[in-house]
C-alpha positions in Angstrom: 149.0 185.5 66.2 147.4 185.8 62.8 144.4 183.7 62.1 145.0 180.8 59.6 143.2 181.4 56.3 140.8 178.6 55.3 139.8 178.2 51.6 136.1 177.9 51.0 134.8 174.4 50.0 134.4 173.7 46.3 130.7 174.3 46.2 130.9 177.6 47.7 133.8 178.6 45.4 131.7 177.4 42.4 128.7 179.5 43.5 130.8 182.6 43.9 132.5 182.2 40.5 129.2 181.5 38.7 127.6 184.7 40.3 130.6 186.7 39.4 130.2 185.5 35.8 126.5 186.6 35.9 125.3 183.0 34.9 122.3 181.3 36.3 122.5 177.6 37.4 120.6 176.5 34.2 123.0 178.5 32.0 126.1 176.9 33.4 124.4 173.5 33.5 123.8 173.8 29.8 127.4 174.8 29.1 129.0 172.0 31.1 126.3 169.4 30.3 125.2 168.5 33.9 121.7 168.6 35.3 121.1 172.0 36.9 119.6 170.4 40.0 122.9 168.4 40.5 124.9 171.6 40.3 122.6 173.1 42.8 123.4 170.4 45.2 127.1 170.7 44.5 127.0 174.3 45.5 125.1 173.6 48.7 127.6 171.0 49.6 125.1 168.1 49.3 127.1 166.5 46.5 130.9 166.4 46.2 131.3 167.2 42.6 134.1 165.9 40.6 137.5 166.9 39.2 136.1 166.7 35.7 133.2 169.1 36.6 135.6 171.5 38.2 137.7 171.6 35.1 134.7 172.2 32.9 133.5 175.0 35.2 137.0 176.6 35.2 136.9 176.7 31.4 133.4 178.1 31.1 133.8 180.6 34.0 137.3 181.6 32.9 138.6 181.0 36.4 142.0 179.4 35.3 142.5 176.5 37.8 140.8 178.0 40.8 137.8 175.5 41.0 140.0 172.5 40.2 142.3 173.5 43.0 139.4 174.1 45.4 138.0 170.5 44.6 141.5 169.0 45.0 141.8 170.6 48.5 138.4 169.4 49.8 138.3 166.1 47.8 136.6 163.5 49.9 138.7 160.5 50.7 136.2 158.0 49.1 134.3 160.1 46.5 131.5 158.2 44.9 130.9 158.5 41.1 128.5 161.3 40.5 124.9 159.8 40.1 121.7 161.4 38.8 119.6 162.9 41.5 116.9 160.3 41.3 118.2 156.7 41.0 116.4 154.5 38.4 114.0 151.9 39.5 115.6 149.2 37.4 119.2 147.6 37.9 121.7 150.3 37.4 124.0 150.0 34.3 127.6 149.8 35.3 129.4 153.0 34.9 132.5 152.8 32.8 135.8 154.6 33.5 136.8 156.3 30.1 140.5 157.3 29.7 141.7 159.3 26.8 143.6 157.2 24.2 147.4 157.3 24.5 148.8 160.0 22.1 149.8 158.5 18.7 153.1 159.3 17.0 152.8 162.4 15.0 154.7 161.0 12.0 153.4 158.5 9.6 155.3 156.7 6.8 154.5 158.2 3.4 151.9 156.3 1.3 154.7 155.2 -1.1 156.4 153.3 1.6 153.3 151.4 2.2 153.2 150.4 -1.4 156.9 149.3 -1.3 156.4 147.4 1.8 153.4 145.4 0.5 155.4 144.7 -2.8 158.3 143.5 -0.8 156.1 141.3 1.2 155.0 139.6 -2.0 158.5 139.3 -3.2 159.5 137.4 -0.1 156.9 134.7 -0.7 153.9 136.0 1.2 151.0 136.1 -1.1 149.2 139.5 -1.8 146.0 137.8 -0.3 147.6 136.9 3.0 149.3 140.3 3.2 146.2 142.3 2.6 143.9 140.0 4.7 146.2 140.7 7.6 146.0 144.3 7.0 142.2 144.3 6.8 142.0 142.3 10.0 144.3 144.6 11.8 142.3 147.6 10.7 138.9 145.9 11.7 140.5 145.2 15.2 141.6 148.7 15.5 138.2 150.1 14.6 136.9 149.4 18.1 139.8 150.6 20.0 141.0 153.6 17.9 139.3 157.0 17.5 138.0 157.4 14.0 140.0 160.5 13.3 143.3 158.5 14.1 142.2 155.5 12.1 141.4 157.4 9.0 145.0 158.2 7.7 146.0 154.6 8.1 143.0 153.5 6.1 143.7 156.1 3.5 147.2 154.9 3.1 146.2 151.3 2.7 143.5 152.1 0.1 146.0 154.2 -1.9 148.6 151.5 -1.9 146.1 148.7 -2.7 145.4 149.4 -6.4 149.1 149.3 -7.4 149.4 145.8 -5.9 146.1 144.6 -7.1 147.0 145.1 -10.7 149.0 141.8 -10.9 146.6 139.7 -8.8 143.1 141.2 -8.7 141.5 137.9 -7.8 143.4 137.7 -4.6 142.6 141.2 -3.4 138.9 141.7 -4.1 137.9 140.5 -0.7 140.4 142.6 1.4 139.4 145.6 -0.8 135.8 145.1 0.1 136.6 144.8 3.9 138.7 147.9 3.8 136.0 149.8 1.9 133.5 148.9 4.6 135.9 150.1 7.3 136.4 153.4 5.4 132.6 153.8 5.0 132.2 153.3 8.8 135.0 155.6 9.7 133.9 158.6 7.5 130.3 158.1 8.7 131.6 158.2 12.3 133.1 161.6 11.4 129.8 162.9 10.1 130.6 162.6 6.5 127.6 160.6 5.4 127.7 161.5 1.9 131.3 160.3 1.5 130.1 157.2 3.4 127.4 156.4 0.8 130.1 156.5 -1.9 132.4 154.1 0.0 129.4 151.7 0.5 129.0 151.7 -3.3 132.7 151.0 -3.6 132.4 148.1 -1.2 129.5 146.7 -3.3 131.6 147.0 -6.4 134.5 145.1 -4.7 131.9 142.4 -3.7 130.9 142.0 -7.3 134.5 141.7 -8.3 135.1 139.0 -5.8 132.1 137.1 -7.2 133.2 137.5 -10.7 136.9 136.6 -10.0 136.5 133.9 -7.3 133.0 132.5 -8.1 130.5 132.3 -5.4 131.8 134.2 -2.3 128.7 134.7 -0.1 130.7 135.3 3.0 132.1 138.7 2.0 128.7 139.7 0.4 126.9 138.9 3.6 129.4 140.9 5.6 129.3 143.9 3.4 125.6 144.0 3.0 124.9 143.5 6.8 127.4 146.3 7.7 125.7 148.7 5.4 122.2 147.7 6.5 123.2 148.2 10.2 124.9 151.6 9.6 122.4 153.0 7.1 119.7 154.3 9.4 122.1 156.4 11.4 123.4 157.8 8.1 119.8 158.9 7.1 119.5 156.2 4.5 116.0 155.0 3.6 114.6 152.3 5.9 112.9 150.3 3.1 116.1 150.5 1.1 118.2 149.2 4.1 115.7 146.5 4.8 116.2 145.2 1.3 119.9 145.3 1.8 119.5 143.4 5.1 117.3 140.9 3.4 119.9 140.4 0.8 122.5 139.8 3.5 120.3 137.2 5.1 119.7 135.4 1.8 123.5 135.4 1.0 124.3 133.9 4.4 121.7 131.1 3.9 123.1 130.3 0.5 126.8 129.9 1.5 128.3 126.5 0.8 128.5 124.5 4.0 132.2 123.7 3.3 133.1 127.3 2.8 135.0 128.9 5.7 133.2 132.2 4.9 129.9 130.6 5.8 130.5 131.4 9.4 127.6 131.7 12.0 128.9 135.1 12.7 128.1 136.3 9.1 124.5 135.2 9.5 124.3 136.7 13.0 125.3 140.1 11.6 122.7 139.8 8.7 120.0 138.9 11.1 121.0 141.6 13.6 120.9 144.3 10.8 117.4 143.0 9.7 116.1 143.1 13.3 117.4 146.7 13.7 115.6 148.0 10.5 112.5 146.1 11.3 112.3 147.7 14.7 112.8 151.1 13.4 110.0 150.4 10.9 107.9 149.3 14.0 107.2 145.9 12.4 107.1 144.2 15.9 106.1 140.6 15.0 108.8 140.3 12.3 111.4 141.9 14.5 110.8 139.4 17.3 110.8 136.5 15.0 114.1 137.6 13.5 115.4 138.1 17.1 114.6 134.4 17.9 116.5 133.1 15.0 119.4 135.4 15.9 119.6 134.1 19.5 119.7 130.5 18.1 122.5 131.3 15.7 124.5 133.4 18.0 124.5 131.0 20.9 128.0 129.9 21.7 129.6 132.6 19.5 132.5 134.5 21.2 134.6 136.1 18.6 136.7 139.4 18.9 134.8 142.6 18.7 135.4 143.7 15.1 133.0 144.7 12.3 133.4 141.2 10.9 133.1 139.0 14.0 130.6 138.4 16.8 131.5 139.0 20.4 129.4 137.4 22.9 127.9 140.7 24.4 126.9 141.7 20.8 123.6 139.6 21.1 122.6 141.6 24.2 123.6 144.8 22.5 121.4 144.1 19.5 118.4 142.8 21.6 118.8 145.9 23.9 118.6 148.2 20.8 115.8 146.4 19.2 113.5 146.1 22.4 114.2 149.8 23.2 113.0 150.8 19.7 109.8 148.7 20.2 109.2 150.3 23.6 109.9 147.2 25.7 112.0 149.2 28.2 112.4 146.7 31.0 113.7 143.8 29.1 115.8 146.1 26.9 117.4 147.7 30.1 118.4 144.2 31.3 119.9 143.2 28.0 121.8 146.6 27.8 123.0 145.9 31.4 124.4 142.5 30.4 125.9 143.9 27.4 127.7 146.7 29.2 129.1 144.2 31.7 130.5 142.1 28.9 131.8 144.9 26.8 135.5 145.4 27.5 136.5 148.8 28.9 138.8 149.5 26.0 135.8 149.8 23.7 135.1 153.2 24.8 132.8 154.2 21.9 130.6 151.1 22.2 130.1 151.5 26.0 129.1 155.0 25.6 126.5 154.1 23.1 125.2 151.3 25.4 124.8 153.9 28.2 122.9 156.2 26.0 120.5 153.3 24.9 120.0 152.8 28.7 119.2 156.4 29.1 116.6 156.1 26.4 115.1 153.0 28.2 114.9 155.2 31.4 113.0 158.0 29.6 110.7 155.7 27.9 109.9 154.1 31.2 109.0 157.4 32.8 112.4 158.1 34.7 112.8 161.3 32.7 115.3 163.1 35.0 117.5 160.1 35.4 117.6 159.3 31.8 118.3 162.8 30.6 120.9 163.3 33.3 122.7 160.0 32.4 122.7 161.0 28.7 124.1 164.5 29.4 126.8 163.0 31.6 127.9 160.5 28.9 128.2 163.2 26.3 130.1 165.5 28.5 132.5 163.1 30.2 133.3 161.2 27.1 136.7 162.3 25.7 136.3 164.3 22.5 138.1 161.8 20.2 135.3 159.2 21.0 132.5 161.4 19.9 131.0 160.2 16.6 128.1 160.7 14.3 126.6 157.3 15.5 127.0 158.4 19.1 124.8 161.4 18.4 122.3 159.3 16.5 121.7 157.3 19.7 121.8 160.5 21.8 119.1 161.9 19.5 116.9 158.9 20.3 117.0 159.8 24.0 115.6 163.3 23.1 113.0 161.7 20.7 111.8 159.6 23.6 110.6 162.6 25.6 106.9 162.9 25.3 104.0 165.2 26.4 104.6 167.9 29.0 108.1 166.8 29.5 109.2 168.0 26.2 108.9 171.7 27.3 111.0 171.4 30.5 114.1 173.5 30.6 116.4 170.3 31.0 115.2 169.3 27.5 116.2 172.5 26.1 119.5 172.2 27.8 120.1 168.7 26.4 119.0 169.8 22.9 121.6 172.6 23.0 124.2 170.0 24.0 123.3 167.8 21.0 124.1 170.6 18.7 127.8 170.6 19.8 129.7 167.9 17.7 133.3 167.6 18.9 134.1 165.3 16.1 133.3 168.2 13.7 135.8 170.7 15.3 135.5 171.9 18.8 134.8 170.5 22.3 131.5 169.9 24.1 131.1 172.7 26.6 133.0 175.2 24.5 130.0 176.9 23.2 130.4 175.6 19.6 127.5 174.5 17.5 129.1 172.5 14.8 126.8 170.3 12.5 128.1 167.1 10.9 129.7 167.7 7.6 127.7 166.2 4.6 130.5 165.5 2.2 
């Protein structure tokens, strides 16, 4: 009777395939974005690996689906989520489960149809202001749940249709125009087009000036536009002193709003204070930063709005505190704030959760947990679906690298991570595919 053939375990098959491809552990680890020590443990059967790792290795080793099949055949019944080889000393940040967004319909209505629809809405009795305010609110809500590349065509269609409608009632549409311009600036910056983003920030400011001229004092939209620009500016490479001046202007506008004005919301002032605290922290002005944080905590207490660029979700306070304290080097309280923020951040906000994890990785590196922090950051970049990679994400990922100090800066893992940062999926190709695409500066 013929002896039954037994397929080798996943780790054994992985080692065989790697050796056949004449790659070292470090070389394969750099390509797939995992720490080489973790891959070593997988090959020796001390770690189970994952289906995602198997798929990445199949792609890099050109083995078809051999490794994915080997993992599926020997998959443990209760496989734990892959963890770094050395657990952190602090409370562990919850690991999110990222799922690719559902495919969007390939066809979109022509821009002309959007213009016709908005015109028809006005003819049916709905004011242009109501129509476009709803559009801006819908796009703002979609900003946190939609990949930037998918949101861009919709924003483009809106902003092409808006001028034709605004000719008749410019005073009604200045505020929605400013809000849509902010969303466009954030979206194109997410895709690495920071020069285009700077132009859209100028357009948003022009819209704010129009709102003031046509409607009188409208400090609410002014605060929102200035706060959004000041928060985003550092990641876009804008001058920190310039962004501090913009943040200060946002704070002044929020303080001068009329008490009976609906736009004078606490969320607007919270956004302005958050932007100011962020820039001050990056300037290493610790005392002013902490004072601004104290005021922010008082204003934000009790706020619980939807997570859009124009509102203030409850977890946002912890997110801001976590970023600011990390920049100031207070890694332990920063870690705890980020942990609370990640626990409160809805799982559908894939992009924000990834940024929170990267900030947690920076805390670990700053606190001496070099291996754990770098492994966490590499895992986030590799496992996050391509459509959620943004310029802002890589700005945070770069902070993890900048936190590496002294002799650790020369370690092979740092070189691997630096190589991983050069691959920008939002530019063209996928992480792990050997691309080296820099963000476009247009």
